[in-house]
PDB file with one MODEL, atoms N, CA, C and O in Angstrom:
MODEL        1
ATOM      1  N   MET A   1      90.932  90.435  63.601  1.00  0.00           N
ATOM      2  CA  MET A   1      90.962  90.624  62.171  1.00  0.00           C
ATOM      3  C   MET A   1      90.710  92.097  61.882  1.00  0.00           C
ATOM      4  O   MET A   1      89.886  92.736  62.536  1.00  0.00           O
ATOM      5  N   LYS A   2      91.420  92.625  60.905  1.00  0.00           N
ATOM      6  CA  LYS A   2      91.238  94.002  60.467  1.00  0.00           C
ATOM      7  C   LYS A   2      90.812  94.015  59.006  1.00  0.00           C
ATOM      8  O   LYS A   2      91.146  93.120  58.230  1.00  0.00           O
ATOM      9  N   CYS A   3      90.073  95.044  58.660  1.00  0.00           N
ATOM     10  CA  CYS A   3      89.653  95.215  57.272  1.00  0.00           C
ATOM     11  C   CYS A   3      90.871  95.559  56.421  1.00  0.00           C
ATOM     12  O   CYS A   3      91.669  96.417  56.798  1.00  0.00           O
ATOM     13  N   LEU A   4      91.016  94.903  55.291  1.00  0.00           N
ATOM     14  CA  LEU A   4      92.135  95.193  54.397  1.00  0.00           C
ATOM     15  C   LEU A   4      91.962  96.528  53.693  1.00  0.00           C
ATOM     16  O   LEU A   4      92.941  97.110  53.225  1.00  0.00           O
ATOM     17  N   ASN A   5      90.744  97.019  53.611  1.00  0.00           N
ATOM     18  CA  ASN A   5      90.476  98.265  52.906  1.00  0.00           C
ATOM     19  C   ASN A   5      90.718  99.492  53.785  1.00  0.00           C
ATOM     20  O   ASN A   5      91.416 100.420  53.374  1.00  0.00           O
ATOM     21  N   CYS A   6      90.140  99.504  54.999  1.00  0.00           N
ATOM     22  CA  CYS A   6      90.220 100.704  55.845  1.00  0.00           C
ATOM     23  C   CYS A   6      90.978 100.483  57.151  1.00  0.00           C
ATOM     24  O   CYS A   6      91.163 101.427  57.920  1.00  0.00           O
ATOM     25  N   ASN A   7      91.417  99.256  57.414  1.00  0.00           N
ATOM     26  CA  ASN A   7      92.188  98.891  58.598  1.00  0.00           C
ATOM     27  C   ASN A   7      91.369  98.933  59.891  1.00  0.00           C
ATOM     28  O   ASN A   7      91.939  98.953  60.982  1.00  0.00           O
ATOM     29  N   SER A   8      90.052  98.946  59.778  1.00  0.00           N
ATOM     30  CA  SER A   8      89.159  98.976  60.931  1.00  0.00           C
ATOM     31  C   SER A   8      89.059  97.600  61.580  1.00  0.00           C
ATOM     32  O   SER A   8      89.206  96.574  60.915  1.00  0.00           O
ATOM     33  N   LYS A   9      88.807  97.591  62.883  1.00  0.00           N
ATOM     34  CA  LYS A   9      88.543  96.349  63.604  1.00  0.00           C
ATOM     35  C   LYS A   9      87.045  96.126  63.772  1.00  0.00           C
ATOM     36  O   LYS A   9      86.633  95.161  64.416  1.00  0.00           O
ATOM     37  N   ASN A  10      86.228  97.002  63.202  1.00  0.00           N
ATOM     38  CA  ASN A  10      84.772  96.937  63.323  1.00  0.00           C
ATOM     39  C   ASN A  10      84.217  95.941  62.300  1.00  0.00           C
ATOM     40  O   ASN A  10      83.510  96.317  61.365  1.00  0.00           O
ATOM     41  N   ILE A  11      84.556  94.660  62.500  1.00  0.00           N
ATOM     42  CA  ILE A  11      84.219  93.583  61.571  1.00  0.00           C
ATOM     43  C   ILE A  11      83.140  92.706  62.192  1.00  0.00           C
ATOM     44  O   ILE A  11      83.228  92.321  63.358  1.00  0.00           O
ATOM     45  N   GLY A  12      82.135  92.401  61.405  1.00  0.00           N
ATOM     46  CA  GLY A  12      81.087  91.501  61.864  1.00  0.00           C
ATOM     47  C   GLY A  12      81.065  90.234  61.030  1.00  0.00           C
ATOM     48  O   GLY A  12      81.379  90.257  59.840  1.00  0.00           O
ATOM     49  N   LYS A  13      80.696  89.135  61.657  1.00  0.00           N
ATOM     50  CA  LYS A  13      80.580  87.857  60.952  1.00  0.00           C
ATOM     51  C   LYS A  13      79.133  87.727  60.493  1.00  0.00           C
ATOM     52  O   LYS A  13      78.210  87.786  61.306  1.00  0.00           O
ATOM     53  N   ILE A  14      78.939  87.548  59.183  1.00  0.00           N
ATOM     54  CA  ILE A  14      77.589  87.472  58.640  1.00  0.00           C
ATOM     55  C   ILE A  14      77.263  86.100  58.075  1.00  0.00           C
ATOM     56  O   ILE A  14      76.173  85.893  57.542  1.00  0.00           O
ATOM     57  N   GLY A  15      78.174  85.180  58.182  1.00  0.00           N
ATOM     58  CA  GLY A  15      77.968  83.812  57.710  1.00  0.00           C
ATOM     59  C   GLY A  15      79.224  83.009  57.934  1.00  0.00           C
ATOM     60  O   GLY A  15      80.229  83.518  58.428  1.00  0.00           O
ATOM     61  N   LYS A  16      79.152  81.735  57.562  1.00  0.00           N
ATOM     62  CA  LYS A  16      80.323  80.878  57.703  1.00  0.00           C
ATOM     63  C   LYS A  16      81.426  81.388  56.778  1.00  0.00           C
ATOM     64  O   LYS A  16      81.267  81.413  55.557  1.00  0.00           O
ATOM     65  N   GLN A  17      82.537  81.791  57.373  1.00  0.00           N
ATOM     66  CA  GLN A  17      83.683  82.327  56.631  1.00  0.00           C
ATOM     67  C   GLN A  17      83.306  83.561  55.805  1.00  0.00           C
ATOM     68  O   GLN A  17      83.894  83.798  54.750  1.00  0.00           O
ATOM     69  N   HIS A  18      82.333  84.345  56.273  1.00  0.00           N
ATOM     70  CA  HIS A  18      81.848  85.519  55.554  1.00  0.00           C
ATOM     71  C   HIS A  18      81.764  86.687  56.540  1.00  0.00           C
ATOM     72  O   HIS A  18      81.093  86.589  57.567  1.00  0.00           O
ATOM     73  N   TYR A  19      82.449  87.794  56.223  1.00  0.00           N
ATOM     74  CA  TYR A  19      82.580  88.912  57.148  1.00  0.00           C
ATOM     75  C   TYR A  19      82.190  90.223  56.465  1.00  0.00           C
ATOM     76  O   TYR A  19      82.110  90.303  55.239  1.00  0.00           O
ATOM     77  N   TYR A  20      81.949  91.252  57.293  1.00  0.00           N
ATOM     78  CA  TYR A  20      81.521  92.550  56.788  1.00  0.00           C
ATOM     79  C   TYR A  20      82.183  93.639  57.618  1.00  0.00           C
ATOM     80  O   TYR A  20      82.194  93.566  58.847  1.00  0.00           O
ATOM     81  N   CYS A  21      82.737  94.652  56.951  1.00  0.00           N
ATOM     82  CA  CYS A  21      83.305  95.803  57.638  1.00  0.00           C
ATOM     83  C   CYS A  21      82.228  96.877  57.738  1.00  0.00           C
ATOM     84  O   CYS A  21      81.739  97.375  56.724  1.00  0.00           O
ATOM     85  N   TRP A  22      81.868  97.224  58.957  1.00  0.00           N
ATOM     86  CA  TRP A  22      80.808  98.209  59.189  1.00  0.00           C
ATOM     87  C   TRP A  22      81.274  99.628  58.908  1.00  0.00           C
ATOM     88  O   TRP A  22      80.441 100.525  58.778  1.00  0.00           O
ATOM     89  N   ASP A  23      82.571  99.858  58.811  1.00  0.00           N
ATOM     90  CA  ASP A  23      83.075 101.206  58.564  1.00  0.00           C
ATOM     91  C   ASP A  23      83.157 101.563  57.081  1.00  0.00           C
ATOM     92  O   ASP A  23      82.867 102.698  56.701  1.00  0.00           O
ATOM     93  N   CYS A  24      83.549 100.607  56.241  1.00  0.00           N
ATOM     94  CA  CYS A  24      83.669 100.927  54.808  1.00  0.00           C
ATOM     95  C   CYS A  24      82.746 100.086  53.928  1.00  0.00           C
ATOM     96  O   CYS A  24      82.792 100.186  52.702  1.00  0.00           O
ATOM     97  N   CYS A  25      81.907  99.255  54.556  1.00  0.00           N
ATOM     98  CA  CYS A  25      80.876  98.473  53.840  1.00  0.00           C
ATOM     99  C   CYS A  25      81.463  97.495  52.826  1.00  0.00           C
ATOM    100  O   CYS A  25      80.917  97.319  51.737  1.00  0.00           O
ATOM    101  N   ILE A  26      82.564  96.868  53.185  1.00  0.00           N
ATOM    102  CA  ILE A  26      83.187  95.861  52.338  1.00  0.00           C
ATOM    103  C   ILE A  26      82.879  94.486  52.925  1.00  0.00           C
ATOM    104  O   ILE A  26      82.997  94.282  54.133  1.00  0.00           O
ATOM    105  N   GLU A  27      82.486  93.543  52.067  1.00  0.00           N
ATOM    106  CA  GLU A  27      82.302  92.149  52.483  1.00  0.00           C
ATOM    107  C   GLU A  27      83.542  91.373  52.098  1.00  0.00           C
ATOM    108  O   GLU A  27      84.180  91.666  51.087  1.00  0.00           O
ATOM    109  N   PHE A  28      83.883  90.382  52.909  1.00  0.00           N
ATOM    110  CA  PHE A  28      84.962  89.487  52.505  1.00  0.00           C
ATOM    111  C   PHE A  28      84.688  88.080  52.991  1.00  0.00           C
ATOM    112  O   PHE A  28      84.072  87.855  54.033  1.00  0.00           O
ATOM    113  N   THR A  29      85.171  87.147  52.194  1.00  0.00           N
ATOM    114  CA  THR A  29      85.017  85.737  52.499  1.00  0.00           C
ATOM    115  C   THR A  29      86.389  85.079  52.510  1.00  0.00           C
ATOM    116  O   THR A  29      87.335  85.563  51.889  1.00  0.00           O
ATOM    117  N   VAL A  30      86.477  83.960  53.232  1.00  0.00           N
ATOM    118  CA  VAL A  30      87.699  83.177  53.250  1.00  0.00           C
ATOM    119  C   VAL A  30      87.482  81.998  52.321  1.00  0.00           C
ATOM    120  O   VAL A  30      86.549  81.215  52.498  1.00  0.00           O
ATOM    121  N   HIS A  31      88.348  81.879  51.333  1.00  0.00           N
ATOM    122  CA  HIS A  31      88.246  80.796  50.360  1.00  0.00           C
ATOM    123  C   HIS A  31      89.657  80.324  50.038  1.00  0.00           C
ATOM    124  O   HIS A  31      90.471  81.085  49.516  1.00  0.00           O
ATOM    125  N   ALA A  32      89.940  79.072  50.351  1.00  0.00           N
ATOM    126  CA  ALA A  32      91.263  78.478  50.072  1.00  0.00           C
ATOM    127  C   ALA A  32      92.387  79.308  50.699  1.00  0.00           C
ATOM    128  O   ALA A  32      93.402  79.585  50.060  1.00  0.00           O
ATOM    129  N   GLU A  33      92.183  79.706  51.984  1.00  0.00           N
ATOM    130  CA  GLU A  33      93.166  80.467  52.751  1.00  0.00           C
ATOM    131  C   GLU A  33      93.459  81.862  52.189  1.00  0.00           C
ATOM    132  O   GLU A  33      94.462  82.474  52.557  1.00  0.00           O
ATOM    133  N   LYS A  34      92.603  82.366  51.310  1.00  0.00           N
ATOM    134  CA  LYS A  34      92.723  83.725  50.800  1.00  0.00           C
ATOM    135  C   LYS A  34      91.442  84.477  51.107  1.00  0.00           C
ATOM    136  O   LYS A  34      90.361  83.890  51.142  1.00  0.00           O
ATOM    137  N   LEU A  35      91.566  85.774  51.328  1.00  0.00           N
ATOM    138  CA  LEU A  35      90.396  86.619  51.517  1.00  0.00           C
ATOM    139  C   LEU A  35      89.939  87.128  50.157  1.00  0.00           C
ATOM    140  O   LEU A  35      90.739  87.674  49.397  1.00  0.00           O
ATOM    141  N   ASP A  36      88.671  86.954  49.849  1.00  0.00           N
ATOM    142  CA  ASP A  36      88.070  87.535  48.656  1.00  0.00           C
ATOM    143  C   ASP A  36      87.256  88.730  49.113  1.00  0.00           C
ATOM    144  O   ASP A  36      86.396  88.597  49.984  1.00  0.00           O
ATOM    145  N   LEU A  37      87.516  89.903  48.535  1.00  0.00           N
ATOM    146  CA  LEU A  37      86.879  91.136  48.966  1.00  0.00           C
ATOM    147  C   LEU A  37      85.861  91.615  47.943  1.00  0.00           C
ATOM    148  O   LEU A  37      86.065  91.482  46.736  1.00  0.00           O
ATOM    149  N   TYR A  38      84.753  92.179  48.444  1.00  0.00           N
ATOM    150  CA  TYR A  38      83.664  92.637  47.588  1.00  0.00           C
ATOM    151  C   TYR A  38      83.117  93.962  48.084  1.00  0.00           C
ATOM    152  O   TYR A  38      83.000  94.185  49.289  1.00  0.00           O
ATOM    153  N   GLN A  39      82.785  94.836  47.154  1.00  0.00           N
ATOM    154  CA  GLN A  39      82.092  96.077  47.472  1.00  0.00           C
ATOM    155  C   GLN A  39      80.605  95.841  47.265  1.00  0.00           C
ATOM    156  O   GLN A  39      80.197  95.299  46.238  1.00  0.00           O
ATOM    157  N   VAL A  40      79.801  96.244  48.228  1.00  0.00           N
ATOM    158  CA  VAL A  40      78.354  96.111  48.113  1.00  0.00           C
ATOM    159  C   VAL A  40      77.822  97.345  47.397  1.00  0.00           C
ATOM    160  O   VAL A  40      78.016  98.474  47.850  1.00  0.00           O
ATOM    161  N   GLU A  41      77.151  97.115  46.277  1.00  0.00           N
ATOM    162  CA  GLU A  41      76.592  98.213  45.484  1.00  0.00           C
ATOM    163  C   GLU A  41      75.232  98.632  46.039  1.00  0.00           C
ATOM    164  O   GLU A  41      74.643  97.916  46.849  1.00  0.00           O
ATOM    165  N   LYS A  42      74.734  99.785  45.608  1.00  0.00           N
ATOM    166  CA  LYS A  42      73.452 100.300  46.093  1.00  0.00           C
ATOM    167  C   LYS A  42      72.288  99.355  45.823  1.00  0.00           C
ATOM    168  O   LYS A  42      71.326  99.314  46.590  1.00  0.00           O
ATOM    169  N   ASP A  43      72.373  98.596  44.732  1.00  0.00           N
ATOM    170  CA  ASP A  43      71.283  97.674  44.391  1.00  0.00           C
ATOM    171  C   ASP A  43      71.419  96.313  45.083  1.00  0.00           C
ATOM    172  O   ASP A  43      70.613  95.413  44.849  1.00  0.00           O
ATOM    173  N   GLY A  44      72.438  96.166  45.933  1.00  0.00           N
ATOM    174  CA  GLY A  44      72.628  94.929  46.684  1.00  0.00           C
ATOM    175  C   GLY A  44      73.567  93.936  46.039  1.00  0.00           C
ATOM    176  O   GLY A  44      73.933  92.943  46.669  1.00  0.00           O
ATOM    177  N   THR A  45      73.966  94.170  44.813  1.00  0.00           N
ATOM    178  CA  THR A  45      74.927  93.277  44.166  1.00  0.00           C
ATOM    179  C   THR A  45      76.321  93.562  44.723  1.00  0.00           C
ATOM    180  O   THR A  45      76.550  94.592  45.358  1.00  0.00           O
ATOM    181  N   VAL A  46      77.236  92.648  44.478  1.00  0.00           N
ATOM    182  CA  VAL A  46      78.609  92.830  44.945  1.00  0.00           C
ATOM    183  C   VAL A  46      79.566  92.826  43.759  1.00  0.00           C
ATOM    184  O   VAL A  46      79.352  92.130  42.767  1.00  0.00           O
ATOM    185  N   SER A  47      80.621  93.616  43.888  1.00  0.00           N
ATOM    186  CA  SER A  47      81.673  93.685  42.868  1.00  0.00           C
ATOM    187  C   SER A  47      82.987  93.286  43.518  1.00  0.00           C
ATOM    188  O   SER A  47      83.312  93.757  44.608  1.00  0.00           O
ATOM    189  N   SER A  48      83.736  92.427  42.862  1.00  0.00           N
ATOM    190  CA  SER A  48      85.002  91.959  43.402  1.00  0.00           C
ATOM    191  C   SER A  48      86.015  93.094  43.482  1.00  0.00           C
ATOM    192  O   SER A  48      86.118  93.924  42.578  1.00  0.00           O
ATOM    193  N   LEU A  49      86.760  93.110  44.583  1.00  0.00           N
ATOM    194  CA  LEU A  49      87.852  94.066  44.772  1.00  0.00           C
ATOM    195  C   LEU A  49      89.202  93.364  44.804  1.00  0.00           C
ATOM    196  O   LEU A  49      90.212  93.986  45.133  1.00  0.00           O
ATOM    197  N   ASN A  50      89.235  92.089  44.469  1.00  0.00           N
ATOM    198  CA  ASN A  50      90.469  91.310  44.562  1.00  0.00           C
ATOM    199  C   ASN A  50      91.598  91.893  43.723  1.00  0.00           C
ATOM    200  O   ASN A  50      92.765  91.776  44.094  1.00  0.00           O
ATOM    201  N   ASP A  51      91.270  92.517  42.603  1.00  0.00           N
ATOM    202  CA  ASP A  51      92.317  93.059  41.741  1.00  0.00           C
ATOM    203  C   ASP A  51      92.990  94.298  42.337  1.00  0.00           C
ATOM    204  O   ASP A  51      94.015  94.747  41.822  1.00  0.00           O
ATOM    205  N   LEU A  52      92.428  94.855  43.414  1.00  0.00           N
ATOM    206  CA  LEU A  52      93.009  96.028  44.051  1.00  0.00           C
ATOM    207  C   LEU A  52      94.016  95.690  45.153  1.00  0.00           C
ATOM    208  O   LEU A  52      94.731  96.568  45.635  1.00  0.00           O
ATOM    209  N   PHE A  53      94.070  94.413  45.548  1.00  0.00           N
ATOM    210  CA  PHE A  53      94.950  93.991  46.646  1.00  0.00           C
ATOM    211  C   PHE A  53      95.862  92.882  46.154  1.00  0.00           C
ATOM    212  O   PHE A  53      95.412  91.934  45.511  1.00  0.00           O
ATOM    213  N   ILE A  54      97.162  93.006  46.464  1.00  0.00           N
ATOM    214  CA  ILE A  54      98.089  91.954  46.044  1.00  0.00           C
ATOM    215  C   ILE A  54      97.813  90.684  46.846  1.00  0.00           C
ATOM    216  O   ILE A  54      97.295  90.738  47.962  1.00  0.00           O
ATOM    217  N   GLU A  55      98.160  89.565  46.271  1.00  0.00           N
ATOM    218  CA  GLU A  55      97.824  88.270  46.857  1.00  0.00           C
ATOM    219  C   GLU A  55      98.420  88.077  48.247  1.00  0.00           C
ATOM    220  O   GLU A  55      97.786  87.459  49.103  1.00  0.00           O
ATOM    221  N   GLU A  56      99.621  88.589  48.492  1.00  0.00           N
ATOM    222  CA  GLU A  56     100.252  88.426  49.795  1.00  0.00           C
ATOM    223  C   GLU A  56      99.434  89.110  50.889  1.00  0.00           C
ATOM    224  O   GLU A  56      99.373  88.608  52.012  1.00  0.00           O
ATOM    225  N   ILE A  57      98.818  90.222  50.588  1.00  0.00           N
ATOM    226  CA  ILE A  57      97.991  90.940  51.558  1.00  0.00           C
ATOM    227  C   ILE A  57      96.702  90.180  51.830  1.00  0.00           C
ATOM    228  O   ILE A  57      96.180  90.228  52.944  1.00  0.00           O
ATOM    229  N   ARG A  58      96.180  89.475  50.822  1.00  0.00           N
ATOM    230  CA  ARG A  58      94.928  88.742  50.955  1.00  0.00           C
ATOM    231  C   ARG A  58      95.095  87.392  51.649  1.00  0.00           C
ATOM    232  O   ARG A  58      94.110  86.673  51.814  1.00  0.00           O
ATOM    233  N   ASN A  59      96.312  87.024  52.061  1.00  0.00           N
ATOM    234  CA  ASN A  59      96.554  85.734  52.705  1.00  0.00           C
ATOM    235  C   ASN A  59      95.898  85.715  54.079  1.00  0.00           C
ATOM    236  O   ASN A  59      96.290  86.473  54.966  1.00  0.00           O
ATOM    237  N   TYR A  60      94.907  84.858  54.258  1.00  0.00           N
ATOM    238  CA  TYR A  60      94.129  84.781  55.495  1.00  0.00           C
ATOM    239  C   TYR A  60      94.980  84.372  56.688  1.00  0.00           C
ATOM    240  O   TYR A  60      94.815  84.924  57.776  1.00  0.00           O
ATOM    241  N   ALA A  61      95.881  83.421  56.508  1.00  0.00           N
ATOM    242  CA  ALA A  61      96.727  82.969  57.615  1.00  0.00           C
ATOM    243  C   ALA A  61      97.580  84.108  58.143  1.00  0.00           C
ATOM    244  O   ALA A  61      97.771  84.228  59.353  1.00  0.00           O
ATOM    245  N   ASP A  62      98.098  84.948  57.252  1.00  0.00           N
ATOM    246  CA  ASP A  62      98.894  86.098  57.679  1.00  0.00           C
ATOM    247  C   ASP A  62      98.034  87.098  58.431  1.00  0.00           C
ATOM    248  O   ASP A  62      98.485  87.679  59.418  1.00  0.00           O
ATOM    249  N   GLN A  63      96.809  87.307  57.986  1.00  0.00           N
ATOM    250  CA  GLN A  63      95.898  88.224  58.673  1.00  0.00           C
ATOM    251  C   GLN A  63      95.617  87.747  60.086  1.00  0.00           C
ATOM    252  O   GLN A  63      95.584  88.555  61.014  1.00  0.00           O
ATOM    253  N   GLN A  64      95.414  86.446  60.266  1.00  0.00           N
ATOM    254  CA  GLN A  64      95.138  85.888  61.591  1.00  0.00           C
ATOM    255  C   GLN A  64      96.353  86.038  62.496  1.00  0.00           C
ATOM    256  O   GLN A  64      96.203  86.304  63.689  1.00  0.00           O
ATOM    257  N   ALA A  65      97.550  85.872  61.951  1.00  0.00           N
ATOM    258  CA  ALA A  65      98.765  86.002  62.745  1.00  0.00           C
ATOM    259  C   ALA A  65      98.967  87.432  63.220  1.00  0.00           C
ATOM    260  O   ALA A  65      99.540  87.640  64.290  1.00  0.00           O
ATOM    261  N   MET A  66      98.514  88.429  62.458  1.00  0.00           N
ATOM    262  CA  MET A  66      98.686  89.826  62.811  1.00  0.00           C
ATOM    263  C   MET A  66      97.636  90.306  63.795  1.00  0.00           C
ATOM    264  O   MET A  66      97.841  91.330  64.446  1.00  0.00           O
ATOM    265  N   SER A  67      96.516  89.602  63.927  1.00  0.00           N
ATOM    266  CA  SER A  67      95.450  90.019  64.821  1.00  0.00           C
ATOM    267  C   SER A  67      95.795  89.710  66.260  1.00  0.00           C
ATOM    268  O   SER A  67      96.279  88.620  66.568  1.00  0.00           O
ATOM    269  N   PRO A  68      95.546  90.677  67.159  1.00  0.00           N
ATOM    270  CA  PRO A  68      95.800  90.382  68.565  1.00  0.00           C
ATOM    271  C   PRO A  68      94.788  89.386  69.102  1.00  0.00           C
ATOM    272  O   PRO A  68      93.648  89.349  68.638  1.00  0.00           O
ATOM    273  N   ALA A  69      95.182  88.599  70.051  1.00  0.00           N
ATOM    274  CA  ALA A  69      94.302  87.552  70.624  1.00  0.00           C
ATOM    275  C   ALA A  69      93.191  88.142  71.451  1.00  0.00           C
ATOM    276  O   ALA A  69      92.371  87.406  71.998  1.00  0.00           O
TER     277      ALA A  69
ENDMDL
END
């Protein structure tokens, strides 16, 4: 899996269907076969980034198909 924001492979799993990019500090979750992306703010709250990515890019199944085994 690669980060949709910075294209890094430095992704950590922080919960069930919940991931974190260590390079750009973006969290993402898998919900209904789509990736929901969030920016972590300084105070610990998260802001949705879904409006910055088109739905086709956020398709989780497509992301898995592009990832090397």
